[in-house]
C-alpha positions, -999 to 999 in steps of 0.1 A, spaced: -291 -17 748 -284 -24 784 -267 -56 793 -299 -70 809 -316 -68 776 -296 -97 762 -301 -134 768 -286 -148 800 -258 -164 778 -237 -135 768 -201 -122 773 -186 -88 768 -162 -83 739 -126 -80 751 -131 -99 783 -115 -132 792 -148 -150 786 -150 -136 751 -114 -148 744 -121 -183 757 -153 -184 736 -133 -175 704 -107 -201 712 -133 -227 715 -149 -216 682 -115 -217 664 -108 -251 678 -141 -264 665 -134 -247 631 -100 -265 630 -115 -299 637 -142 -293 611 -115 -283 585 -95 -314 593 -126 -336 589 -136 -318 557 -102 -327 541 -109 -364 546 -86 -393 554 -61 -385 526 -49 -353 542 -39 -344 578 -41 -308 590 -7 -294 601 -13 -257 606 -44 -235 607 -47 -198 611 -82 -182 609 -85 -145 602 -110 -117 594 -139 -133 614 -170 -113 605 -205 -118 618 -231 -121 590 -261 -133 609 -285 -119 635 -296 -128 671 -318 -156 658 -295 -172 632 -258 -166 639 -235 -168 608 -198 -160 606 -176 -155 575 -139 -161 578 -107 -164 560 -81 -190 568 -46 -201 559 -39 -238 564 -14 -265 554 -21 -302 550 2 -332 548 -6 -361 525 -11 -392 546 -4 -419 519 12 -421 485 -12 -415 457 -13 -434 423 -32 -430 391 -46 -458 370 -28 -460 336 -45 -489 319 -50 -527 320 -31 -555 303 -39 -592 305 -62 -586 335 -36 -566 355 -41 -529 364 -11 -507 357 -7 -478 381 18 -449 384 28 -428 414 16 -392 413 22 -378 449 44 -390 477 34 -394 513 44 -363 534 37 -338 506 27 -305 521 -2 -286 505 -12 -250 513 -50 -246 514 -58 -209 520 -94 -198 514 -126 -185 527 -155 -201 545 -187 -197 565 -200 -211 598 -238 -213 603 -256 -222 635 -288 -241 628 -302 -239 663 -286 -270 676 -252 -273 659 -227 -255 636 -224 -262 599 -190 -253 583 -183 -246 547 -148 -242 532 -141 -228 498 -111 -231 474 -91 -255 494 -75 -271 463 -71 -305 480 -87 -325 451 -71 -353 432 -68 -360 395 -88 -386 374 -82 -421 387 -59 -409 414 -63 -431 445 -44 -446 474 -26 -478 463 -48 -500 485 -79 -487 466 -69 -506 434 -76 -543 427 -51 -568 440 -40 -576 404 -18 -545 398 17 -536 389 36 -503 393 50 -485 363 88 -488 362 90 -521 380 102 -554 364 67 -567 365 54 -537 345 82 -541 320 75 -578 315 38 -569 310 46 -543 283 71 -567 266 44 -594 265 20 -569 250 45 -557 224 53 -593 214 17 -601 210 12 -571 187 43 -579 167 33 -616 163 -1 -605 150 16 -580 127 37 -607 112 6 -623 98 -6 -592 80 -11 -596 43 -33 -570 26 -39 -578 -11 -6 -580 -29 13 -563 0 34 -580 27 46 -566 59 84 -563 58 90 -545 92 70 -533 121 76 -512 153 53 -496 179 62 -459 184 37 -449 211 12 -466 234 -17 -448 251 -45 -461 273 -79 -453 258 -101 -472 282 -111 -470 318 -110 -494 348 -140 -513 335 -128 -516 298 -92 -521 289 -83 -505 256 -51 -492 241 -42 -471 211 -7 -477 196 10 -456 169 32 -478 148 54 -476 117 52 -505 92 72 -512 61 53 -530 34 65 -544 1 50 -560 -30 62 -586 -55 49 -566 -85 49 -530 -98 19 -509 -86 0 -482 -104 -25 -454 -96 -51 -437 -119 -38 -408 -139 -67 -397 -161 -82 -409 -193 -72 -410 -230 -96 -417 -258 -121 -434 -234 -95 -456 -218 -83 -453 -182 -46 -443 -178 -24 -454 -150 11 -444 -138 36 -465 -119 42 -455 -83 63 -483 -69 87 -509 -83 84 -546 -75 101 -553 -41 102 -517 -31 96 -511 6 72 -483 16 69 -469 51 35 -463 66 26 -446 99 -7 -457 113 -27 -460 146 -40 -494 157 -62 -504 186 -61 -532 212 -92 -541 232 -93 -567 259 -124 -589 258 -118 -603 293 -93 -630 283 -75 -618 251 -67 -587 232 -85 -580 200 -62 -562 177 -71 -538 148 -42 -524 128 -65 -504 106 -44 -518 77 -63 -534 48 -61 -539 11 -84 -510 4 -62 -486 24 -30 -499 8 -45 -498 -27 -55 -461 -23 -22 -452 -7 2 -474 -25 -14 -484 -58 -27 -516 -75 -10 -544 -93 -16 -548 -131 -42 -575 -126 -64 -552 -105 -64 -523 -131 -94 -536 -149 -99 -543 -186 -76 -527 -213 -56 -503 -191 -32 -478 -205 2 -475 -187 17 -440 -188 50 -441 -207 43 -473 -225 46 -476 -263 8 -481 -266 2 -449 -246 26 -429 -267 10 -442 -300 -25 -433 -287 -14 -400 -274 0 -391 -308 -32 -401 -325 -52 -382 -299 -33 -350 -304 -35 -353 -342 -73 -357 -341 -80 -334 -311 -90 -302 -329 -115 -321 -351 -128 -341 -322 -133 -310 -300 -151 -292 -328 -174 -321 -334 -182 -323 -297 -188 -285 -295 -211 -286 -325 -232 -314 -311 -234 -297 -277 -244 -263 -292 -271 -280 -314 -285 -299 -284 -287 -267 -264 -303 -247 -292 -330 -273 -299 -338 -283 -262 -330 -253 -240 -326 -221 -261 -353 -196 -269 -364 -216 -300 -364 -250 -283 -390 -272 -299 -395 -248 -327 -365 -249 -350 -338 -276 -358 -305 -264 -369 -277 -275 -393 -243 -260 -384 -223 -245 -413 -193 -228 -398 -176 -227 -363 -149 -206 -347 -135 -217 -313 -117 -195 -287 -106 -205 -252 -117 -183 -223 -95 -174 -193 -114 -198 -169 -109 -229 -192 -143 -226 -208 -148 -224 -246 -166 -198 -267 -180 -211 -299 -191 -187 -326 -214 -207 -349 -232 -200 -381 -262 -223 -388 -292 -229 -410 -325 -232 -391 -356 -252 -403 -390 -250 -386 -400 -283 -371 -430 -302 -387 -450 -298 -354 -435 -269 -336 -445 -261 -300 -453 -226 -311 -455 -207 -344 -422 -203 -363 -411 -167 -367 -404 -151 -401 -408 -182 -422 -399 -218 -421 -362 -214 -427 -336 -189 -415 -299 -183 -413 -284 -170 -381 -251 -169 -361 -248 -170 -324 -221 -176 -297 -222 -204 -272 -203 -208 -239 -192 -244 -231 -176 -261 -202 -159 -295 -198 -181 -318 -176 -175 -355 -170 -152 -359 -199 -173 -340 -225 -182 -304 -236 -215 -291 -224 -232 -258 -235 -241 -235 -207 -252 -203 -224 -263 -191 -259 -261 -155 -272 -288 -136 -290 -297 -132 -327 -266 -125 -348 -243 -125 -317 -218 -148 -333 -185 -134 -348 -170 -153 -377 
Protein backbone atom coordinates (compact mmCIF):
# COMPACT_ATOMS: atom_id res chain seq x y z
CA UNK A 1 0.00 0.00 0.00
CA UNK A 2 0.99 3.62 -0.26
CA UNK A 3 2.44 5.26 2.83
CA UNK A 4 -0.67 7.41 3.30
CA UNK A 5 -2.74 4.23 3.75
CA UNK A 6 -1.17 3.60 7.22
CA UNK A 7 -2.07 5.32 10.48
CA UNK A 8 -0.34 8.64 11.20
CA UNK A 9 1.96 6.84 13.65
CA UNK A 10 4.31 4.89 11.40
CA UNK A 11 8.00 4.71 10.57
CA UNK A 12 9.79 3.17 7.62
CA UNK A 13 11.99 0.15 8.27
CA UNK A 14 15.68 0.94 8.14
CA UNK A 15 15.29 4.58 9.06
CA UNK A 16 16.66 6.26 12.19
CA UNK A 17 13.10 6.46 13.55
CA UNK A 18 12.69 2.68 13.22
CA UNK A 19 16.07 2.12 14.94
CA UNK A 20 15.09 4.38 17.85
CA UNK A 21 11.74 2.60 18.12
CA UNK A 22 13.45 -0.82 18.36
CA UNK A 23 15.88 0.49 20.96
CA UNK A 24 12.98 1.67 23.09
CA UNK A 25 11.21 -1.69 22.66
CA UNK A 26 14.34 -3.63 23.69
CA UNK A 27 14.88 -1.36 26.70
CA UNK A 28 11.32 -1.99 27.83
CA UNK A 29 11.87 -5.72 27.25
CA UNK A 30 15.01 -5.62 29.41
CA UNK A 31 13.16 -3.83 32.22
CA UNK A 32 10.34 -6.34 32.02
CA UNK A 33 12.80 -9.27 32.21
CA UNK A 34 14.59 -7.74 35.19
CA UNK A 35 11.24 -7.28 36.95
CA UNK A 36 10.11 -10.80 35.99
CA UNK A 37 13.16 -12.33 37.75
CA UNK A 38 12.10 -10.77 41.06
CA UNK A 39 14.18 -9.33 43.90
CA UNK A 40 16.42 -12.40 44.19
CA UNK A 41 18.16 -11.84 40.84
CA UNK A 42 19.62 -8.74 39.15
CA UNK A 43 19.94 -8.63 35.38
CA UNK A 44 23.52 -8.12 34.20
CA UNK A 45 23.44 -8.70 30.44
CA UNK A 46 20.59 -8.95 27.96
CA UNK A 47 20.81 -9.66 24.23
CA UNK A 48 17.49 -10.03 22.32
CA UNK A 49 17.49 -11.71 18.91
CA UNK A 50 15.22 -13.10 16.19
CA UNK A 51 12.41 -10.62 16.75
CA UNK A 52 9.46 -11.83 14.67
CA UNK A 53 6.05 -10.22 14.31
CA UNK A 54 3.24 -12.65 15.03
CA UNK A 55 0.29 -10.28 15.23
CA UNK A 56 -1.62 -7.95 12.94
CA UNK A 57 -2.44 -4.24 12.68
CA UNK A 58 -5.12 -4.48 15.36
CA UNK A 59 -3.24 -6.68 17.87
CA UNK A 60 0.56 -6.47 17.65
CA UNK A 61 2.44 -9.56 18.94
CA UNK A 62 6.19 -10.21 18.78
CA UNK A 63 8.07 -13.44 19.42
CA UNK A 64 11.72 -13.19 20.40
CA UNK A 65 14.71 -15.10 21.61
CA UNK A 66 17.07 -13.73 24.23
CA UNK A 67 20.31 -14.52 26.00
CA UNK A 68 20.68 -13.03 29.45
CA UNK A 69 22.74 -13.40 32.60
CA UNK A 70 21.59 -12.74 36.15
CA UNK A 71 23.47 -12.24 39.40
CA UNK A 72 22.19 -13.58 42.72
CA UNK A 73 21.50 -10.63 45.04
CA UNK A 74 21.68 -12.44 48.41
CA UNK A 75 22.91 -15.77 49.75
CA UNK A 76 20.29 -18.50 49.64
CA UNK A 77 19.59 -21.16 52.27
CA UNK A 78 17.45 -24.27 52.56
CA UNK A 79 15.53 -25.39 55.64
CA UNK A 80 16.98 -28.65 57.01
CA UNK A 81 14.76 -29.34 60.00
CA UNK A 82 13.91 -28.14 63.49
CA UNK A 83 15.29 -29.12 66.88
CA UNK A 84 14.07 -27.81 70.22
CA UNK A 85 12.16 -24.99 68.52
CA UNK A 86 15.16 -23.85 66.44
CA UNK A 87 15.23 -23.94 62.62
CA UNK A 88 18.33 -25.48 61.08
CA UNK A 89 19.33 -24.00 57.71
CA UNK A 90 22.14 -24.73 55.27
CA UNK A 91 23.68 -22.52 52.53
CA UNK A 92 22.80 -23.49 48.98
CA UNK A 93 23.96 -20.58 46.72
CA UNK A 94 26.30 -17.66 47.40
CA UNK A 95 25.64 -14.00 46.68
CA UNK A 96 27.13 -12.97 43.33
CA UNK A 97 26.44 -16.29 41.62
CA UNK A 98 25.96 -15.76 37.87
CA UNK A 99 23.14 -17.64 36.16
CA UNK A 100 22.62 -17.81 32.40
CA UNK A 101 18.94 -17.59 31.42
CA UNK A 102 18.60 -17.92 27.66
CA UNK A 103 15.15 -18.66 26.30
CA UNK A 104 12.21 -17.53 24.24
CA UNK A 105 9.40 -15.11 24.94
CA UNK A 106 6.49 -13.11 23.59
CA UNK A 107 5.38 -9.50 23.82
CA UNK A 108 1.70 -8.67 23.31
CA UNK A 109 0.07 -5.23 23.05
CA UNK A 110 -3.40 -5.17 24.62
CA UNK A 111 -4.39 -1.76 23.29
CA UNK A 112 -2.95 0.26 26.14
CA UNK A 113 0.15 -1.55 27.38
CA UNK A 114 2.56 -4.38 26.60
CA UNK A 115 2.45 -7.78 28.28
CA UNK A 116 5.70 -9.78 28.38
CA UNK A 117 6.12 -13.52 28.78
CA UNK A 118 9.50 -15.25 29.25
CA UNK A 119 10.03 -19.00 28.91
CA UNK A 120 12.68 -21.39 30.24
CA UNK A 121 14.62 -18.89 32.33
CA UNK A 122 15.72 -21.52 34.90
CA UNK A 123 15.83 -19.00 37.75
CA UNK A 124 13.77 -21.03 40.22
CA UNK A 125 14.88 -22.24 43.64
CA UNK A 126 14.69 -25.63 45.30
CA UNK A 127 12.27 -26.73 48.05
CA UNK A 128 12.53 -24.56 51.19
CA UNK A 129 15.25 -22.45 49.52
CA UNK A 130 14.95 -18.84 50.73
CA UNK A 131 16.97 -15.80 51.69
CA UNK A 132 18.25 -15.98 55.27
CA UNK A 133 16.02 -13.17 56.50
CA UNK A 134 12.94 -15.14 55.36
CA UNK A 135 13.40 -17.70 58.15
CA UNK A 136 12.24 -17.36 61.73
CA UNK A 137 14.52 -15.53 64.17
CA UNK A 138 15.21 -18.83 66.00
CA UNK A 139 17.64 -20.40 63.55
CA UNK A 140 21.17 -21.77 63.34
CA UNK A 141 23.40 -22.44 60.37
CA UNK A 142 24.67 -25.94 59.62
CA UNK A 143 28.36 -26.22 60.47
CA UNK A 144 28.40 -23.57 63.19
CA UNK A 145 29.09 -24.19 66.88
CA UNK A 146 25.44 -23.48 67.64
CA UNK A 147 24.32 -26.18 65.20
CA UNK A 148 26.81 -28.71 66.58
CA UNK A 149 25.60 -28.01 70.11
CA UNK A 150 22.03 -28.52 68.95
CA UNK A 151 22.81 -31.89 67.34
CA UNK A 152 24.87 -32.99 70.36
CA UNK A 153 21.92 -32.15 72.59
CA UNK A 154 19.61 -34.19 70.36
CA UNK A 155 21.98 -37.18 70.24
CA UNK A 156 22.31 -37.12 74.02
CA UNK A 157 18.54 -37.01 74.41
CA UNK A 158 18.13 -40.07 72.16
CA UNK A 159 20.98 -41.91 73.90
CA UNK A 160 19.47 -41.23 77.34
CA UNK A 161 16.12 -42.58 76.20
CA UNK A 162 17.83 -45.61 74.66
CA UNK A 163 19.50 -46.42 77.98
CA UNK A 164 16.07 -47.09 79.43
CA UNK A 165 15.05 -49.59 76.79
CA UNK A 166 14.17 -53.02 78.12
CA UNK A 167 12.06 -55.16 75.84
CA UNK A 168 11.03 -58.43 77.47
CA UNK A 169 14.11 -60.31 78.66
CA UNK A 170 16.41 -58.24 76.44
CA UNK A 171 18.57 -55.32 77.62
CA UNK A 172 20.30 -52.65 75.56
CA UNK A 173 24.08 -53.08 75.83
CA UNK A 174 25.21 -50.43 73.30
CA UNK A 175 23.61 -47.82 71.07
CA UNK A 176 24.76 -45.44 68.32
CA UNK A 177 23.01 -43.23 65.76
CA UNK A 178 24.27 -43.87 62.23
CA UNK A 179 22.28 -41.35 60.20
CA UNK A 180 19.81 -38.54 60.87
CA UNK A 181 17.33 -37.20 58.32
CA UNK A 182 14.62 -34.59 58.60
CA UNK A 183 11.21 -36.04 57.74
CA UNK A 184 9.04 -33.04 58.62
CA UNK A 185 8.45 -29.53 57.33
CA UNK A 186 8.56 -26.01 58.73
CA UNK A 187 5.25 -26.58 60.51
CA UNK A 188 6.05 -30.03 61.98
CA UNK A 189 9.48 -31.03 63.24
CA UNK A 190 10.18 -34.72 62.69
CA UNK A 191 13.40 -36.72 62.30
CA UNK A 192 14.19 -40.27 61.26
CA UNK A 193 17.36 -41.76 62.70
CA UNK A 194 19.05 -44.99 61.67
CA UNK A 195 20.78 -46.62 64.60
CA UNK A 196 22.67 -49.73 65.60
CA UNK A 197 21.85 -51.33 68.94
CA UNK A 198 23.50 -54.23 70.72
CA UNK A 199 21.14 -56.16 72.97
CA UNK A 200 21.84 -58.97 75.38
CA UNK A 201 19.85 -61.38 77.54
CA UNK A 202 20.46 -63.16 80.82
CA UNK A 203 19.12 -66.48 79.51
CA UNK A 204 19.35 -68.73 76.48
CA UNK A 205 16.79 -68.00 73.77
CA UNK A 206 14.95 -70.30 71.37
CA UNK A 207 12.87 -70.19 68.19
CA UNK A 208 10.27 -72.69 66.88
CA UNK A 209 11.66 -75.56 64.82
CA UNK A 210 8.67 -77.71 63.94
CA UNK A 211 6.73 -80.36 65.82
CA UNK A 212 7.38 -83.90 67.02
CA UNK A 213 4.60 -86.23 68.15
CA UNK A 214 2.21 -83.30 68.71
CA UNK A 215 4.74 -81.35 70.75
CA UNK A 216 6.34 -78.06 69.68
CA UNK A 217 10.08 -78.26 69.08
CA UNK A 218 12.45 -75.33 69.69
CA UNK A 219 16.11 -74.78 68.89
CA UNK A 220 18.55 -72.54 70.70
CA UNK A 221 19.66 -69.43 68.80
CA UNK A 222 21.53 -67.37 71.42
CA UNK A 223 23.47 -68.15 74.57
CA UNK A 224 22.87 -66.29 77.81
CA UNK A 225 24.84 -63.03 77.85
CA UNK A 226 25.47 -63.07 74.10
CA UNK A 227 25.31 -59.65 72.44
CA UNK A 228 23.32 -59.36 69.21
CA UNK A 229 23.52 -56.37 66.86
CA UNK A 230 20.36 -54.86 65.41
CA UNK A 231 20.06 -52.07 62.84
CA UNK A 232 16.79 -50.21 63.00
CA UNK A 233 15.15 -46.84 62.19
CA UNK A 234 13.57 -44.72 64.89
CA UNK A 235 11.55 -41.51 64.79
CA UNK A 236 11.62 -38.29 66.81
CA UNK A 237 8.65 -35.93 66.63
CA UNK A 238 8.61 -32.57 68.39
CA UNK A 239 5.30 -31.81 70.06
CA UNK A 240 6.07 -28.12 70.54
CA UNK A 241 8.12 -28.56 73.71
CA UNK A 242 9.73 -32.02 73.75
CA UNK A 243 10.66 -34.75 71.34
CA UNK A 244 8.57 -37.92 71.35
CA UNK A 245 10.86 -40.83 70.53
CA UNK A 246 9.93 -44.16 68.99
CA UNK A 247 12.78 -46.63 68.59
CA UNK A 248 10.46 -49.22 66.99
CA UNK A 249 12.07 -51.74 69.30
CA UNK A 250 9.72 -53.87 71.40
CA UNK A 251 9.45 -57.32 72.92
CA UNK A 252 7.43 -58.68 69.98
CA UNK A 253 10.09 -57.61 67.50
CA UNK A 254 12.94 -58.96 69.61
CA UNK A 255 11.11 -62.22 70.22
CA UNK A 256 10.58 -62.76 66.50
CA UNK A 257 14.14 -61.73 65.59
CA UNK A 258 16.11 -63.05 68.56
CA UNK A 259 14.05 -65.77 70.21
CA UNK A 260 12.27 -66.48 73.50
CA UNK A 261 13.38 -67.50 76.94
CA UNK A 262 12.40 -70.93 78.25
CA UNK A 263 9.56 -69.53 80.36
CA UNK A 264 7.91 -68.07 77.23
CA UNK A 265 7.94 -71.29 75.20
CA UNK A 266 4.61 -72.54 76.51
CA UNK A 267 3.72 -75.82 78.16
CA UNK A 268 5.83 -78.94 77.68
CA UNK A 269 8.29 -77.65 75.04
CA UNK A 270 10.87 -79.90 73.40
CA UNK A 271 14.38 -78.50 73.03
CA UNK A 272 16.25 -79.64 69.94
CA UNK A 273 19.29 -81.68 70.96
CA UNK A 274 18.05 -82.47 74.46
CA UNK A 275 17.96 -86.06 75.79
CA UNK A 276 14.16 -85.96 75.85
CA UNK A 277 14.07 -84.87 72.21
CA UNK A 278 16.48 -87.65 71.19
CA UNK A 279 14.38 -90.27 73.01
CA UNK A 280 11.13 -89.07 71.41
CA UNK A 281 12.77 -88.84 68.01
CA UNK A 282 13.92 -92.46 68.29
CA UNK A 283 10.43 -93.55 69.27
CA UNK A 284 8.90 -91.51 66.47
CA UNK A 285 11.16 -93.02 63.80
CA UNK A 286 10.49 -96.52 65.11
CA UNK A 287 6.72 -96.05 64.93
CA UNK A 288 6.59 -93.76 61.90
CA UNK A 289 5.72 -96.38 59.20
CA UNK A 290 2.85 -97.80 61.23
CA UNK A 291 1.63 -94.32 62.17
CA UNK A 292 1.70 -93.09 58.56
CA UNK A 293 -0.14 -96.16 57.35
CA UNK A 294 -2.82 -95.73 60.04
CA UNK A 295 -3.27 -92.04 59.05
CA UNK A 296 -3.44 -92.92 55.34
CA UNK A 297 -6.03 -95.65 55.92
CA UNK A 298 -8.19 -93.28 57.94
CA UNK A 299 -7.89 -90.52 55.30
CA UNK A 300 -8.70 -92.90 52.43
CA UNK A 301 -11.71 -94.33 54.29
CA UNK A 302 -12.99 -90.81 55.03
CA UNK A 303 -12.63 -89.77 51.39
CA UNK A 304 -14.36 -92.91 50.04
CA UNK A 305 -17.31 -92.66 52.43
CA UNK A 306 -17.85 -88.85 52.22
CA UNK A 307 -16.49 -87.60 48.85
CA UNK A 308 -16.01 -90.56 46.49
CA UNK A 309 -18.45 -91.85 43.90
CA UNK A 310 -20.07 -94.17 46.52
CA UNK A 311 -20.24 -91.55 49.29
CA UNK A 312 -23.24 -92.26 51.51
CA UNK A 313 -23.81 -95.64 49.88
CA UNK A 314 -21.05 -97.98 51.06
CA UNK A 315 -18.81 -98.15 54.14
CA UNK A 316 -15.44 -99.84 53.76
CA UNK A 317 -13.08 -101.97 55.83
CA UNK A 318 -9.48 -101.75 54.57
CA UNK A 319 -7.65 -105.09 54.24
CA UNK A 320 -4.31 -104.32 52.62
CA UNK A 321 -2.27 -101.16 51.86
CA UNK A 322 0.80 -100.36 49.77
CA UNK A 323 2.37 -96.88 50.03
CA UNK A 324 4.69 -95.18 47.53
CA UNK A 325 6.06 -91.65 47.64
CA UNK A 326 5.52 -89.41 44.60
CA UNK A 327 8.03 -86.90 43.24
CA UNK A 328 6.14 -83.86 44.60
CA UNK A 329 6.12 -85.15 48.20
CA UNK A 330 2.63 -86.60 47.99
CA UNK A 331 1.76 -90.24 48.70
CA UNK A 332 0.07 -92.85 46.53
CA UNK A 333 -1.81 -95.46 48.54
CA UNK A 334 -2.98 -98.62 46.76
CA UNK A 335 -5.69 -100.08 48.99
CA UNK A 336 -7.74 -103.26 48.99
CA UNK A 337 -10.99 -103.05 50.95
CA UNK A 338 -14.27 -104.80 51.72
CA UNK A 339 -17.35 -102.64 51.09
CA UNK A 340 -20.71 -103.02 52.83
CA UNK A 341 -23.91 -101.29 51.77
CA UNK A 342 -25.16 -98.82 54.39
CA UNK A 343 -28.48 -99.58 56.15
CA UNK A 344 -30.05 -96.45 54.68
CA UNK A 345 -28.02 -95.62 51.56
CA UNK A 346 -28.54 -92.32 49.73
CA UNK A 347 -29.16 -94.37 46.58
CA UNK A 348 -29.43 -98.05 45.64
CA UNK A 349 -26.34 -100.20 46.18
CA UNK A 350 -24.89 -101.67 43.01
CA UNK A 351 -24.32 -105.41 42.54
CA UNK A 352 -25.30 -106.55 46.02
CA UNK A 353 -24.85 -105.46 49.58
CA UNK A 354 -21.15 -106.37 49.82
CA UNK A 355 -18.21 -106.14 47.46
CA UNK A 356 -14.42 -106.36 47.34
CA UNK A 357 -12.46 -103.72 45.43
CA UNK A 358 -9.02 -102.14 45.21
CA UNK A 359 -8.32 -98.54 44.32
CA UNK A 360 -5.49 -96.01 44.54
CA UNK A 361 -5.65 -92.75 46.52
CA UNK A 362 -3.43 -89.65 46.26
CA UNK A 363 -2.71 -87.95 49.61
CA UNK A 364 -1.00 -84.73 50.69
CA UNK A 365 0.33 -83.51 54.03
CA UNK A 366 -1.81 -80.64 55.33
CA UNK A 367 -1.65 -79.04 58.79
CA UNK A 368 0.33 -81.94 60.22
CA UNK A 369 -1.81 -84.79 58.85
CA UNK A 370 -2.38 -86.78 55.66
CA UNK A 371 -5.42 -85.76 53.59
CA UNK A 372 -6.80 -87.68 50.56
CA UNK A 373 -7.16 -85.55 47.46
CA UNK A 374 -8.08 -88.05 44.74
CA UNK A 375 -9.45 -91.61 44.35
CA UNK A 376 -8.94 -93.90 41.35
CA UNK A 377 -11.62 -95.94 39.62
CA UNK A 378 -12.81 -99.53 40.14
CA UNK A 379 -9.87 -102.00 40.45
CA UNK A 380 -7.33 -99.18 39.91
CA UNK A 381 -5.22 -100.24 42.88
CA UNK A 382 -2.02 -102.26 42.40
CA UNK A 383 -1.00 -104.57 45.25
